[in-house]
PLY file of the C-alpha trace (Angstrom):
ply
format ascii 1.0
element vertex 70
property float x
property float y
property float z
element edge 69
property int vertex1
property int vertex2
end_header
5.46 -19.43 -0.83
2.89 -16.80 -0.26
2.18 -16.14 3.51
0.29 -14.14 5.87
3.52 -12.71 7.10
4.57 -11.50 3.75
1.16 -9.90 3.53
1.74 -8.18 6.90
5.15 -7.11 6.00
3.88 -5.28 2.77
1.24 -3.55 4.87
3.84 -2.47 7.49
6.01 -1.18 4.83
3.23 0.96 3.08
2.06 2.17 6.50
5.54 3.34 7.31
5.96 5.06 4.03
2.73 6.94 4.49
3.86 8.02 8.05
7.26 9.31 6.54
5.28 11.39 3.86
2.66 12.88 6.10
5.38 13.81 8.61
7.32 15.43 5.83
10.33 13.10 6.00
9.90 12.24 2.23
7.85 13.99 -0.38
6.43 10.96 -2.29
6.20 7.35 -2.20
6.13 4.69 -5.16
4.78 1.33 -4.75
5.19 -1.93 -6.77
2.47 -4.39 -7.15
1.10 -6.05 -3.95
-0.13 -9.43 -3.71
-3.75 -9.28 -2.79
-3.83 -12.84 -1.69
-1.04 -12.01 0.72
-3.18 -9.11 2.05
-6.14 -11.49 2.50
-4.19 -14.10 4.33
-2.98 -11.57 6.66
-6.46 -10.77 7.53
-6.25 -7.24 6.24
-9.61 -5.54 5.21
-8.21 -3.87 2.28
-8.21 -5.67 -1.18
-4.80 -3.93 -2.12
-2.60 -0.96 -1.61
-4.80 1.61 -3.49
-7.54 1.03 -1.05
-5.11 1.10 1.93
-3.43 4.22 0.77
-6.96 5.90 0.28
-7.72 4.93 4.01
-4.41 6.05 5.51
-4.47 9.40 3.75
-8.14 10.06 4.43
-8.55 10.66 0.48
-12.15 11.17 -0.52
-11.26 10.03 -4.09
-8.48 7.73 -5.31
-7.00 6.78 -8.63
-4.60 4.17 -9.69
-1.94 5.26 -12.22
0.56 3.28 -14.22
3.48 4.54 -16.34
5.36 2.44 -18.73
7.83 3.25 -21.63
7.10 1.97 -25.13
0 1
1 2
2 3
3 4
4 5
5 6
6 7
7 8
8 9
9 10
10 11
11 12
12 13
13 14
14 15
15 16
16 17
17 18
18 19
19 20
20 21
21 22
22 23
23 24
24 25
25 26
26 27
27 28
28 29
29 30
30 31
31 32
32 33
33 34
34 35
35 36
36 37
37 38
38 39
39 40
40 41
41 42
42 43
43 44
44 45
45 46
46 47
47 48
48 49
49 50
50 51
51 52
52 53
53 54
54 55
55 56
56 57
57 58
58 59
59 60
60 61
61 62
62 63
63 64
64 65
65 66
66 67
67 68
68 69
């Protein structure tokens, strides 16, 4: 069942990964899809992790990228 707790857990994990990256503990992060309804139910102001990543890193521009094999 989708819950506010799940949305908050996803948010917390992303924030932790960004902190680790900005502090130099890791050199990159990769994300899986985040449930936007979970973010909403948690009362978060971001629609998804692309907007959240932009805010956390203070990036003036952002882009979403996908990769897939054939």
